[in-house]
mmCIF file of the C-alpha atoms, coordinates in Angstrom:
data_MODEL
# 
_entry.id   MODEL 
# 
loop_
_atom_site.group_PDB 
_atom_site.id 
_atom_site.type_symbol 
_atom_site.label_atom_id 
_atom_site.label_alt_id 
_atom_site.label_comp_id 
_atom_site.label_asym_id 
_atom_site.label_entity_id 
_atom_site.label_seq_id 
_atom_site.pdbx_PDB_ins_code 
_atom_site.Cartn_x 
_atom_site.Cartn_y 
_atom_site.Cartn_z 
_atom_site.occupancy 
_atom_site.B_iso_or_equiv 
_atom_site.pdbx_formal_charge 
_atom_site.auth_seq_id 
_atom_site.auth_comp_id 
_atom_site.auth_asym_id 
_atom_site.auth_atom_id 
_atom_site.pdbx_PDB_model_num 
ATOM 1   C CA . MET A 1 1   ? 38.763  -4.413  7.729   1.00 0.00 ? 1   MET A CA 1 
ATOM 2   C CA . VAL A 1 2   ? 41.888  -6.517  7.996   1.00 0.00 ? 2   VAL A CA 1 
ATOM 3   C CA . TYR A 1 3   ? 40.919  -9.076  5.138   1.00 0.00 ? 3   TYR A CA 1 
ATOM 4   C CA . GLY A 1 4   ? 44.137  -9.706  3.620   1.00 0.00 ? 4   GLY A CA 1 
ATOM 5   C CA . LYS A 1 5   ? 43.652  -11.244 0.562   1.00 0.00 ? 5   LYS A CA 1 
ATOM 6   C CA . VAL A 1 6   ? 39.996  -11.456 -0.328  1.00 0.00 ? 6   VAL A CA 1 
ATOM 7   C CA . ASP A 1 7   ? 38.507  -10.139 -3.296  1.00 0.00 ? 7   ASP A CA 1 
ATOM 8   C CA . PRO A 1 8   ? 36.445  -7.371  -2.959  1.00 0.00 ? 8   PRO A CA 1 
ATOM 9   C CA . GLU A 1 9   ? 33.160  -8.084  -3.429  1.00 0.00 ? 9   GLU A CA 1 
ATOM 10  C CA . SER A 1 10  ? 33.699  -10.682 -0.227  1.00 0.00 ? 10  SER A CA 1 
ATOM 11  C CA . ARG A 1 11  ? 35.541  -7.393  1.649   1.00 0.00 ? 11  ARG A CA 1 
ATOM 12  C CA . PHE A 1 12  ? 32.268  -5.463  1.003   1.00 0.00 ? 12  PHE A CA 1 
ATOM 13  C CA . LEU A 1 13  ? 29.994  -7.692  2.293   1.00 0.00 ? 13  LEU A CA 1 
ATOM 14  C CA . SER A 1 14  ? 31.918  -8.731  5.454   1.00 0.00 ? 14  SER A CA 1 
ATOM 15  C CA . GLY A 1 15  ? 31.847  -4.469  6.073   1.00 0.00 ? 15  GLY A CA 1 
ATOM 16  C CA . LEU A 1 16  ? 28.432  -4.139  5.668   1.00 0.00 ? 16  LEU A CA 1 
ATOM 17  C CA . ILE A 1 17  ? 28.254  -7.003  8.733   1.00 0.00 ? 17  ILE A CA 1 
ATOM 18  C CA . GLU A 1 18  ? 30.073  -4.947  10.580  1.00 0.00 ? 18  GLU A CA 1 
ATOM 19  C CA . LEU A 1 19  ? 28.651  -2.306  9.725   1.00 0.00 ? 19  LEU A CA 1 
ATOM 20  C CA . GLN A 1 20  ? 25.168  -3.808  10.610  1.00 0.00 ? 20  GLN A CA 1 
ATOM 21  C CA . TYR A 1 21  ? 26.820  -4.257  14.330  1.00 0.00 ? 21  TYR A CA 1 
ATOM 22  C CA . GLY A 1 22  ? 28.028  -0.860  14.903  1.00 0.00 ? 22  GLY A CA 1 
ATOM 23  C CA . GLN A 1 23  ? 31.623  -0.571  13.871  1.00 0.00 ? 23  GLN A CA 1 
ATOM 24  C CA . ASP A 1 24  ? 33.144  2.107   12.169  1.00 0.00 ? 24  ASP A CA 1 
ATOM 25  C CA . VAL A 1 25  ? 34.022  0.852   8.770   1.00 0.00 ? 25  VAL A CA 1 
ATOM 26  C CA . GLN A 1 26  ? 31.891  3.511   6.244   1.00 0.00 ? 26  GLN A CA 1 
ATOM 27  C CA . GLU A 1 27  ? 34.919  4.836   5.340   1.00 0.00 ? 27  GLU A CA 1 
ATOM 28  C CA . GLU A 1 28  ? 36.879  2.130   4.353   1.00 0.00 ? 28  GLU A CA 1 
ATOM 29  C CA . LEU A 1 29  ? 33.553  0.388   2.596   1.00 0.00 ? 29  LEU A CA 1 
ATOM 30  C CA . LYS A 1 30  ? 33.207  3.268   0.358   1.00 0.00 ? 30  LYS A CA 1 
ATOM 31  C CA . LYS A 1 31  ? 37.273  3.128   -1.198  1.00 0.00 ? 31  LYS A CA 1 
ATOM 32  C CA . VAL A 1 32  ? 35.939  -0.957  -1.006  1.00 0.00 ? 32  VAL A CA 1 
ATOM 33  C CA . ALA A 1 33  ? 32.928  -0.363  -3.180  1.00 0.00 ? 33  ALA A CA 1 
ATOM 34  C CA . GLN A 1 34  ? 34.291  1.634   -5.690  1.00 0.00 ? 34  GLN A CA 1 
ATOM 35  C CA . GLN A 1 35  ? 36.126  -2.338  -6.617  1.00 0.00 ? 35  GLN A CA 1 
ATOM 36  C CA . VAL A 1 36  ? 32.388  -4.203  -6.768  1.00 0.00 ? 36  VAL A CA 1 
ATOM 37  C CA . ASP A 1 37  ? 30.017  -2.952  -9.724  1.00 0.00 ? 37  ASP A CA 1 
ATOM 38  C CA . TRP A 1 38  ? 26.662  -3.424  -8.335  1.00 0.00 ? 38  TRP A CA 1 
ATOM 39  C CA . ALA A 1 39  ? 28.313  -0.991  -5.570  1.00 0.00 ? 39  ALA A CA 1 
ATOM 40  C CA . LYS A 1 40  ? 29.030  1.864   -6.815  1.00 0.00 ? 40  LYS A CA 1 
ATOM 41  C CA . GLY A 1 41  ? 28.764  4.575   -5.813  1.00 0.00 ? 41  GLY A CA 1 
ATOM 42  C CA . TRP A 1 42  ? 27.698  3.360   -1.999  1.00 0.00 ? 42  TRP A CA 1 
ATOM 43  C CA . PRO A 1 43  ? 26.137  4.797   -0.234  1.00 0.00 ? 43  PRO A CA 1 
ATOM 44  C CA . ASN A 1 44  ? 24.729  8.417   -1.588  1.00 0.00 ? 44  ASN A CA 1 
ATOM 45  C CA . ASN A 1 45  ? 23.677  6.334   -5.095  1.00 0.00 ? 45  ASN A CA 1 
ATOM 46  C CA . ASN A 1 46  ? 21.123  4.902   -4.126  1.00 0.00 ? 46  ASN A CA 1 
ATOM 47  C CA . LYS A 1 47  ? 20.806  1.959   -6.887  1.00 0.00 ? 47  LYS A CA 1 
ATOM 48  C CA . SER A 1 48  ? 24.488  1.075   -4.958  1.00 0.00 ? 48  SER A CA 1 
ATOM 49  C CA . PHE A 1 49  ? 22.977  1.427   -1.545  1.00 0.00 ? 49  PHE A CA 1 
ATOM 50  C CA . TRP A 1 50  ? 19.652  -0.934  -2.241  1.00 0.00 ? 50  TRP A CA 1 
ATOM 51  C CA . ASN A 1 51  ? 21.509  -3.436  -3.889  1.00 0.00 ? 51  ASN A CA 1 
ATOM 52  C CA . ALA A 1 52  ? 24.126  -3.113  -1.009  1.00 0.00 ? 52  ALA A CA 1 
ATOM 53  C CA . GLU A 1 53  ? 20.981  -4.307  1.571   1.00 0.00 ? 53  GLU A CA 1 
ATOM 54  C CA . ALA A 1 54  ? 19.811  -7.044  -0.260  1.00 0.00 ? 54  ALA A CA 1 
ATOM 55  C CA . PHE A 1 55  ? 21.953  -8.612  1.246   1.00 0.00 ? 55  PHE A CA 1 
ATOM 56  C CA . MET A 1 56  ? 21.330  -7.375  4.347   1.00 0.00 ? 56  MET A CA 1 
ATOM 57  C CA . TRP A 1 57  ? 17.398  -7.468  4.504   1.00 0.00 ? 57  TRP A CA 1 
ATOM 58  C CA . SER A 1 58  ? 16.743  -10.321 6.694   1.00 0.00 ? 58  SER A CA 1 
ATOM 59  C CA . ARG A 1 59  ? 18.884  -8.689  9.648   1.00 0.00 ? 59  ARG A CA 1 
ATOM 60  C CA . LYS A 1 60  ? 16.715  -5.755  8.959   1.00 0.00 ? 60  LYS A CA 1 
ATOM 61  C CA . ILE A 1 61  ? 13.379  -7.213  9.964   1.00 0.00 ? 61  ILE A CA 1 
ATOM 62  C CA . SER A 1 62  ? 12.407  -10.023 12.529  1.00 0.00 ? 62  SER A CA 1 
ATOM 63  C CA . LYS A 1 63  ? 11.331  -13.037 11.431  1.00 0.00 ? 63  LYS A CA 1 
ATOM 64  C CA . GLU A 1 64  ? 8.096   -12.269 13.585  1.00 0.00 ? 64  GLU A CA 1 
ATOM 65  C CA . LYS A 1 65  ? 7.405   -9.395  11.799  1.00 0.00 ? 65  LYS A CA 1 
ATOM 66  C CA . ARG A 1 66  ? 7.915   -11.023 8.716   1.00 0.00 ? 66  ARG A CA 1 
ATOM 67  C CA . GLU A 1 67  ? 5.433   -13.390 9.672   1.00 0.00 ? 67  GLU A CA 1 
ATOM 68  C CA . LEU A 1 68  ? 2.916   -11.422 10.602  1.00 0.00 ? 68  LEU A CA 1 
ATOM 69  C CA . ILE A 1 69  ? 2.667   -9.695  7.520   1.00 0.00 ? 69  ILE A CA 1 
ATOM 70  C CA . LYS A 1 70  ? 2.737   -12.768 5.751   1.00 0.00 ? 70  LYS A CA 1 
ATOM 71  C CA . GLN A 1 71  ? 0.049   -14.081 7.710   1.00 0.00 ? 71  GLN A CA 1 
ATOM 72  C CA . GLU A 1 72  ? -1.960  -10.366 7.099   1.00 0.00 ? 72  GLU A CA 1 
ATOM 73  C CA . LEU A 1 73  ? -1.906  -10.715 3.521   1.00 0.00 ? 73  LEU A CA 1 
ATOM 74  C CA . SER A 1 74  ? -2.584  -14.557 2.866   1.00 0.00 ? 74  SER A CA 1 
ATOM 75  C CA . PHE A 1 75  ? -5.870  -13.238 1.386   1.00 0.00 ? 75  PHE A CA 1 
ATOM 76  C CA . LEU A 1 76  ? -4.795  -11.709 -1.525  1.00 0.00 ? 76  LEU A CA 1 
ATOM 77  C CA . LYS A 1 77  ? -5.304  -14.631 -4.200  1.00 0.00 ? 77  LYS A CA 1 
ATOM 78  C CA . GLY A 1 78  ? -5.061  -13.986 -8.441  1.00 0.00 ? 78  GLY A CA 1 
ATOM 79  C CA . ASN A 1 79  ? -2.133  -11.656 -10.128 1.00 0.00 ? 79  ASN A CA 1 
ATOM 80  C CA . ASN A 1 80  ? -0.790  -9.555  -7.288  1.00 0.00 ? 80  ASN A CA 1 
ATOM 81  C CA . LEU A 1 81  ? 2.237   -7.019  -8.639  1.00 0.00 ? 81  LEU A CA 1 
ATOM 82  C CA . ASP A 1 82  ? 4.658   -5.961  -5.282  1.00 0.00 ? 82  ASP A CA 1 
ATOM 83  C CA . LEU A 1 83  ? 6.259   -2.831  -6.134  1.00 0.00 ? 83  LEU A CA 1 
ATOM 84  C CA . GLY A 1 84  ? 9.502   -2.034  -4.467  1.00 0.00 ? 84  GLY A CA 1 
ATOM 85  C CA . CYS A 1 85  ? 9.386   -6.243  -3.710  1.00 0.00 ? 85  CYS A CA 1 
ATOM 86  C CA . GLY A 1 86  ? 13.313  -5.785  -2.138  1.00 0.00 ? 86  GLY A CA 1 
ATOM 87  C CA . ALA A 1 87  ? 14.648  -9.223  -1.648  1.00 0.00 ? 87  ALA A CA 1 
ATOM 88  C CA . TYR A 1 88  ? 11.205  -10.658 -0.289  1.00 0.00 ? 88  TYR A CA 1 
ATOM 89  C CA . SER A 1 89  ? 7.944   -10.850 -1.433  1.00 0.00 ? 89  SER A CA 1 
ATOM 90  C CA . TYR A 1 90  ? 4.898   -11.686 1.195   1.00 0.00 ? 90  TYR A CA 1 
ATOM 91  C CA . VAL A 1 91  ? 2.842   -13.750 -1.709  1.00 0.00 ? 91  VAL A CA 1 
ATOM 92  C CA . ASN A 1 92  ? 3.460   -14.944 -5.165  1.00 0.00 ? 92  ASN A CA 1 
ATOM 93  C CA . SER A 1 93  ? 3.911   -11.805 -7.297  1.00 0.00 ? 93  SER A CA 1 
ATOM 94  C CA . VAL A 1 94  ? 5.562   -9.928  -9.981  1.00 0.00 ? 94  VAL A CA 1 
ATOM 95  C CA . GLY A 1 95  ? 8.152   -8.101  -8.653  1.00 0.00 ? 95  GLY A CA 1 
ATOM 96  C CA . PHE A 1 96  ? 9.327   -4.777  -9.600  1.00 0.00 ? 96  PHE A CA 1 
ATOM 97  C CA . ASP A 1 97  ? 12.192  -2.721  -8.049  1.00 0.00 ? 97  ASP A CA 1 
ATOM 98  C CA . PHE A 1 98  ? 14.928  -0.453  -8.142  1.00 0.00 ? 98  PHE A CA 1 
ATOM 99  C CA . SER A 1 99  ? 17.476  -2.789  -7.390  1.00 0.00 ? 99  SER A CA 1 
ATOM 100 C CA . LYS A 1 100 ? 18.718  -5.680  -9.274  1.00 0.00 ? 100 LYS A CA 1 
ATOM 101 C CA . LYS A 1 101 ? 20.357  -7.421  -6.676  1.00 0.00 ? 101 LYS A CA 1 
ATOM 102 C CA . MET A 1 102 ? 17.059  -7.221  -4.858  1.00 0.00 ? 102 MET A CA 1 
ATOM 103 C CA . LEU A 1 103 ? 15.292  -9.496  -7.479  1.00 0.00 ? 103 LEU A CA 1 
ATOM 104 C CA . ASP A 1 104 ? 18.162  -11.654 -7.651  1.00 0.00 ? 104 ASP A CA 1 
ATOM 105 C CA . PHE A 1 105 ? 17.291  -12.571 -3.964  1.00 0.00 ? 105 PHE A CA 1 
ATOM 106 C CA . ASN A 1 106 ? 13.412  -12.251 -4.238  1.00 0.00 ? 106 ASN A CA 1 
ATOM 107 C CA . ASP A 1 107 ? 12.327  -16.285 -4.552  1.00 0.00 ? 107 ASP A CA 1 
ATOM 108 C CA . ASN A 1 108 ? 8.874   -15.838 -4.542  1.00 0.00 ? 108 ASN A CA 1 
ATOM 109 C CA . LEU A 1 109 ? 8.155   -13.832 -7.778  1.00 0.00 ? 109 LEU A CA 1 
ATOM 110 C CA . ILE A 1 110 ? 7.036   -15.298 -11.011 1.00 0.00 ? 110 ILE A CA 1 
ATOM 111 C CA . GLU A 1 111 ? 8.726   -12.484 -13.416 1.00 0.00 ? 111 GLU A CA 1 
ATOM 112 C CA . LYS A 1 112 ? 11.207  -10.043 -12.047 1.00 0.00 ? 112 LYS A CA 1 
ATOM 113 C CA . VAL A 1 113 ? 11.056  -6.347  -13.344 1.00 0.00 ? 113 VAL A CA 1 
ATOM 114 C CA . GLU A 1 114 ? 13.952  -3.542  -12.773 1.00 0.00 ? 114 GLU A CA 1 
ATOM 115 C CA . GLY A 1 115 ? 12.429  -0.193  -13.057 1.00 0.00 ? 115 GLY A CA 1 
ATOM 116 C CA . SER A 1 116 ? 11.395  3.402   -10.621 1.00 0.00 ? 116 SER A CA 1 
ATOM 117 C CA . LEU A 1 117 ? 9.108   4.141   -8.674  1.00 0.00 ? 117 LEU A CA 1 
ATOM 118 C CA . GLU A 1 118 ? 9.514   7.660   -9.192  1.00 0.00 ? 118 GLU A CA 1 
ATOM 119 C CA . LYS A 1 119 ? 8.149   7.116   -13.476 1.00 0.00 ? 119 LYS A CA 1 
ATOM 120 C CA . LYS A 1 120 ? 4.840   6.022   -14.706 1.00 0.00 ? 120 LYS A CA 1 
ATOM 121 C CA . LEU A 1 121 ? 5.064   1.914   -14.174 1.00 0.00 ? 121 LEU A CA 1 
ATOM 122 C CA . PRO A 1 122 ? 4.917   0.160   -17.716 1.00 0.00 ? 122 PRO A CA 1 
ATOM 123 C CA . TYR A 1 123 ? 1.312   -1.836  -17.139 1.00 0.00 ? 123 TYR A CA 1 
ATOM 124 C CA . LYS A 1 124 ? -2.247  -1.124  -18.458 1.00 0.00 ? 124 LYS A CA 1 
ATOM 125 C CA . GLU A 1 125 ? -5.297  -0.569  -17.326 1.00 0.00 ? 125 GLU A CA 1 
ATOM 126 C CA . ASP A 1 126 ? -6.455  -2.924  -14.630 1.00 0.00 ? 126 ASP A CA 1 
ATOM 127 C CA . GLU A 1 127 ? -3.890  -5.571  -15.419 1.00 0.00 ? 127 GLU A CA 1 
ATOM 128 C CA . PHE A 1 128 ? -3.423  -6.625  -11.735 1.00 0.00 ? 128 PHE A CA 1 
ATOM 129 C CA . ASP A 1 129 ? -5.826  -8.049  -8.991  1.00 0.00 ? 129 ASP A CA 1 
ATOM 130 C CA . SER A 1 130 ? -3.919  -6.371  -6.196  1.00 0.00 ? 130 SER A CA 1 
ATOM 131 C CA . VAL A 1 131 ? -0.811  -4.603  -5.649  1.00 0.00 ? 131 VAL A CA 1 
ATOM 132 C CA . THR A 1 132 ? 1.438   -5.003  -2.417  1.00 0.00 ? 132 THR A CA 1 
ATOM 133 C CA . ALA A 1 133 ? 3.788   -2.077  -1.029  1.00 0.00 ? 133 ALA A CA 1 
ATOM 134 C CA . ILE A 1 134 ? 5.876   -3.410  1.526   1.00 0.00 ? 134 ILE A CA 1 
ATOM 135 C CA . PHE A 1 135 ? 8.685   -0.800  3.693   1.00 0.00 ? 135 PHE A CA 1 
ATOM 136 C CA . VAL A 1 136 ? 8.226   1.388   -0.399  1.00 0.00 ? 136 VAL A CA 1 
ATOM 137 C CA . LEU A 1 137 ? 6.618   4.611   -0.254  1.00 0.00 ? 137 LEU A CA 1 
ATOM 138 C CA . ASN A 1 138 ? 8.431   6.889   2.424   1.00 0.00 ? 138 ASN A CA 1 
ATOM 139 C CA . TYR A 1 139 ? 11.073  6.209   -0.032  1.00 0.00 ? 139 TYR A CA 1 
ATOM 140 C CA . VAL A 1 140 ? 8.898   7.544   -2.978  1.00 0.00 ? 140 VAL A CA 1 
ATOM 141 C CA . LYS A 1 141 ? 9.441   11.465  -3.561  1.00 0.00 ? 141 LYS A CA 1 
ATOM 142 C CA . ASN A 1 142 ? 6.317   11.083  -6.230  1.00 0.00 ? 142 ASN A CA 1 
ATOM 143 C CA . TYR A 1 143 ? 4.254   9.017   -4.137  1.00 0.00 ? 143 TYR A CA 1 
ATOM 144 C CA . GLU A 1 144 ? 0.747   11.167  -4.979  1.00 0.00 ? 144 GLU A CA 1 
ATOM 145 C CA . GLN A 1 145 ? 2.074   10.127  -8.651  1.00 0.00 ? 145 GLN A CA 1 
ATOM 146 C CA . LEU A 1 146 ? 2.397   6.085   -7.816  1.00 0.00 ? 146 LEU A CA 1 
ATOM 147 C CA . LEU A 1 147 ? -0.515  6.287   -5.634  1.00 0.00 ? 147 LEU A CA 1 
ATOM 148 C CA . MET A 1 148 ? -2.374  7.515   -9.080  1.00 0.00 ? 148 MET A CA 1 
ATOM 149 C CA . GLU A 1 149 ? -0.711  4.127   -11.097 1.00 0.00 ? 149 GLU A CA 1 
ATOM 150 C CA . ILE A 1 150 ? -1.800  2.156   -8.761  1.00 0.00 ? 150 ILE A CA 1 
ATOM 151 C CA . LYS A 1 151 ? -4.927  2.882   -8.731  1.00 0.00 ? 151 LYS A CA 1 
ATOM 152 C CA . ARG A 1 152 ? -4.930  2.893   -12.750 1.00 0.00 ? 152 ARG A CA 1 
ATOM 153 C CA . ILE A 1 153 ? -3.619  -0.638  -12.579 1.00 0.00 ? 153 ILE A CA 1 
ATOM 154 C CA . VAL A 1 154 ? -5.581  -2.034  -9.706  1.00 0.00 ? 154 VAL A CA 1 
ATOM 155 C CA . LYS A 1 155 ? -9.100  -3.885  -10.393 1.00 0.00 ? 155 LYS A CA 1 
ATOM 156 C CA . ASP A 1 156 ? -9.440  -4.720  -6.088  1.00 0.00 ? 156 ASP A CA 1 
ATOM 157 C CA . GLU A 1 157 ? -7.096  -3.846  -3.529  1.00 0.00 ? 157 GLU A CA 1 
ATOM 158 C CA . PHE A 1 158 ? -4.080  -2.342  -2.675  1.00 0.00 ? 158 PHE A CA 1 
ATOM 159 C CA . ILE A 1 159 ? -2.075  -2.823  0.835   1.00 0.00 ? 159 ILE A CA 1 
ATOM 160 C CA . MET A 1 160 ? 0.461   -0.797  1.649   1.00 0.00 ? 160 MET A CA 1 
ATOM 161 C CA . VAL A 1 161 ? 2.410   -1.382  5.210   1.00 0.00 ? 161 VAL A CA 1 
ATOM 162 C CA . LEU A 1 162 ? 5.017   0.815   6.914   1.00 0.00 ? 162 LEU A CA 1 
ATOM 163 C CA . PHE A 1 163 ? 6.675   1.036   10.221  1.00 0.00 ? 163 PHE A CA 1 
ATOM 164 C CA . SER A 1 164 ? 4.022   2.680   13.087  1.00 0.00 ? 164 SER A CA 1 
ATOM 165 C CA . LYS A 1 165 ? 7.750   3.655   14.462  1.00 0.00 ? 165 LYS A CA 1 
ATOM 166 C CA . GLN A 1 166 ? 10.715  5.227   12.986  1.00 0.00 ? 166 GLN A CA 1 
ATOM 167 C CA . VAL A 1 167 ? 12.740  2.779   10.705  1.00 0.00 ? 167 VAL A CA 1 
ATOM 168 C CA . ASN A 1 168 ? 16.461  2.024   11.742  1.00 0.00 ? 168 ASN A CA 1 
ATOM 169 C CA . GLN A 1 169 ? 19.411  5.254   11.412  1.00 0.00 ? 169 GLN A CA 1 
ATOM 170 C CA . TRP A 1 170 ? 20.841  3.313   8.275   1.00 0.00 ? 170 TRP A CA 1 
ATOM 171 C CA . GLN A 1 171 ? 17.732  2.821   5.687   1.00 0.00 ? 171 GLN A CA 1 
ATOM 172 C CA . LYS A 1 172 ? 16.247  6.181   7.292   1.00 0.00 ? 172 LYS A CA 1 
ATOM 173 C CA . GLN A 1 173 ? 19.274  8.519   5.568   1.00 0.00 ? 173 GLN A CA 1 
ATOM 174 C CA . LYS A 1 174 ? 17.230  7.187   2.481   1.00 0.00 ? 174 LYS A CA 1 
ATOM 175 C CA . GLU A 1 175 ? 13.454  8.376   3.407   1.00 0.00 ? 175 GLU A CA 1 
ATOM 176 C CA . VAL A 1 176 ? 12.070  11.018  1.238   1.00 0.00 ? 176 VAL A CA 1 
ATOM 177 C CA . ASN A 1 177 ? 8.564   11.183  3.781   1.00 0.00 ? 177 ASN A CA 1 
ATOM 178 C CA . THR A 1 178 ? 7.642   10.354  7.361   1.00 0.00 ? 178 THR A CA 1 
ATOM 179 C CA . PHE A 1 179 ? 3.929   10.909  7.326   1.00 0.00 ? 179 PHE A CA 1 
ATOM 180 C CA . SER A 1 180 ? 2.237   9.847   10.484  1.00 0.00 ? 180 SER A CA 1 
ATOM 181 C CA . ALA A 1 181 ? -0.536  6.870   9.207   1.00 0.00 ? 181 ALA A CA 1 
ATOM 182 C CA . ASP A 1 182 ? -3.763  9.277   9.481   1.00 0.00 ? 182 ASP A CA 1 
ATOM 183 C CA . LYS A 1 183 ? -1.296  11.685  7.046   1.00 0.00 ? 183 LYS A CA 1 
ATOM 184 C CA . TRP A 1 184 ? -1.033  8.538   4.986   1.00 0.00 ? 184 TRP A CA 1 
ATOM 185 C CA . GLN A 1 185 ? -4.926  7.719   4.934   1.00 0.00 ? 185 GLN A CA 1 
ATOM 186 C CA . GLU A 1 186 ? -5.890  11.438  4.314   1.00 0.00 ? 186 GLU A CA 1 
ATOM 187 C CA . ILE A 1 187 ? -3.486  11.025  0.745   1.00 0.00 ? 187 ILE A CA 1 
ATOM 188 C CA . LEU A 1 188 ? -4.836  7.517   -0.169  1.00 0.00 ? 188 LEU A CA 1 
ATOM 189 C CA . THR A 1 189 ? -8.858  8.464   0.353   1.00 0.00 ? 189 THR A CA 1 
ATOM 190 C CA . ASN A 1 190 ? -7.859  11.914  -2.104  1.00 0.00 ? 190 ASN A CA 1 
ATOM 191 C CA . CYS A 1 191 ? -6.413  9.771   -4.300  1.00 0.00 ? 191 CYS A CA 1 
ATOM 192 C CA . GLY A 1 192 ? -9.241  7.650   -4.776  1.00 0.00 ? 192 GLY A CA 1 
ATOM 193 C CA . PHE A 1 193 ? -8.898  5.086   -2.371  1.00 0.00 ? 193 PHE A CA 1 
ATOM 194 C CA . SER A 1 194 ? -11.801 3.733   0.058   1.00 0.00 ? 194 SER A CA 1 
ATOM 195 C CA . VAL A 1 195 ? -9.135  2.985   3.282   1.00 0.00 ? 195 VAL A CA 1 
ATOM 196 C CA . GLU A 1 196 ? -9.674  0.503   5.976   1.00 0.00 ? 196 GLU A CA 1 
ATOM 197 C CA . PHE A 1 197 ? -6.661  0.887   8.494   1.00 0.00 ? 197 PHE A CA 1 
ATOM 198 C CA . TYR A 1 198 ? -5.369  -0.842  11.906  1.00 0.00 ? 198 TYR A CA 1 
ATOM 199 C CA . GLU A 1 199 ? -2.197  -0.878  13.506  1.00 0.00 ? 199 GLU A CA 1 
ATOM 200 C CA . LYS A 1 200 ? -0.343  -5.159  14.640  1.00 0.00 ? 200 LYS A CA 1 
ATOM 201 C CA . ASP A 1 201 ? 3.243   -5.272  16.234  1.00 0.00 ? 201 ASP A CA 1 
ATOM 202 C CA . GLU A 1 202 ? 4.417   -1.680  15.240  1.00 0.00 ? 202 GLU A CA 1 
ATOM 203 C CA . LEU A 1 203 ? 3.253   -2.498  12.185  1.00 0.00 ? 203 LEU A CA 1 
ATOM 204 C CA . CYS A 1 204 ? 0.436   0.077   9.759   1.00 0.00 ? 204 CYS A CA 1 
ATOM 205 C CA . PHE A 1 205 ? -1.476  -1.465  7.510   1.00 0.00 ? 205 PHE A CA 1 
ATOM 206 C CA . PHE A 1 206 ? -3.153  0.236   4.898   1.00 0.00 ? 206 PHE A CA 1 
ATOM 207 C CA . ARG A 1 207 ? -5.907  -1.906  3.078   1.00 0.00 ? 207 ARG A CA 1 
ATOM 208 C CA . CYS A 1 208 ? -7.110  0.052   0.271   1.00 0.00 ? 208 CYS A CA 1 
ATOM 209 C CA . SER A 1 209 ? -9.951  -0.424  -2.267  1.00 0.00 ? 209 SER A CA 1 
ATOM 210 C CA . ASN A 1 210 ? -10.368 0.701   -5.398  1.00 0.00 ? 210 ASN A CA 1 
ATOM 211 C CA . VAL A 1 211 ? -13.221 3.125   -5.819  1.00 0.00 ? 211 VAL A CA 1 
ATOM 212 C CA . PHE A 1 212 ? -14.232 5.727   -8.026  1.00 0.00 ? 212 PHE A CA 1 
ATOM 213 C CA . ILE A 1 213 ? -14.890 9.819   -7.535  1.00 0.00 ? 213 ILE A CA 1 
ATOM 214 C CA . ASP A 1 214 ? -16.974 11.483  -9.605  1.00 0.00 ? 214 ASP A CA 1 
# 
C-alpha cells in the first residue's frame, strides 16, 4: 500500500479493493482505519466492518444472483421491511440496518432506519405486509427473538434468503450460526411460520407465511 499524499479514507477504500484481490494489506488497513471516523476499530468492530463492506457489496454478490433474487421477490406488493438491508434492496422497502454506510448506499428505500437486529424491533404489530431478510440471519445471535419479532410485525409473508454454500472467508469471520436448510426450516416452523423452501443457483429461499399456533 503506497499512496503518497492521499487522504486516509481514499487510502482505506483502495486497500479494501486490494484485500478483496488477496493482497496482504490487513495490518496496514487497520492503522489507516483509525484515521477514518466510520471505520475506526475495523475489522474487529462490527459496525466498522459492515460500514466497509458497504463499499464492496457489488463485488461480493454476482449480478446474476442479484437478478435472480430480484425476480424471486417480484411478487411482493405493499409495505415491505427489509431487515439487514445492506447496500441494496431487491424490492422498494423500509430499510433497517446496523450500518449507516450500508443505508447511505441503498437507493431502493422509502425510509432508512439504523438499528440492531439483536434487539426488539421498533415497529407495531402487523405494521408491514411483508418482511425480507437477505443473507442476514446467519449473522444474528438472537435469531429466535428476531424471528418472533418478525412474526409480530408482519401481516402476510416473511422471505429469508441464504447461501446454500459457505459465505466467503472474509465475511465468514462475522458469522454466528451456520445451520443447515433443514434446521432453519425447523426453527422457522417452531416460531409459528408455515414454510415453503426451495433452492436455486446455490441460494436457499424460505417463503414463510404468518400462521398462528394455538
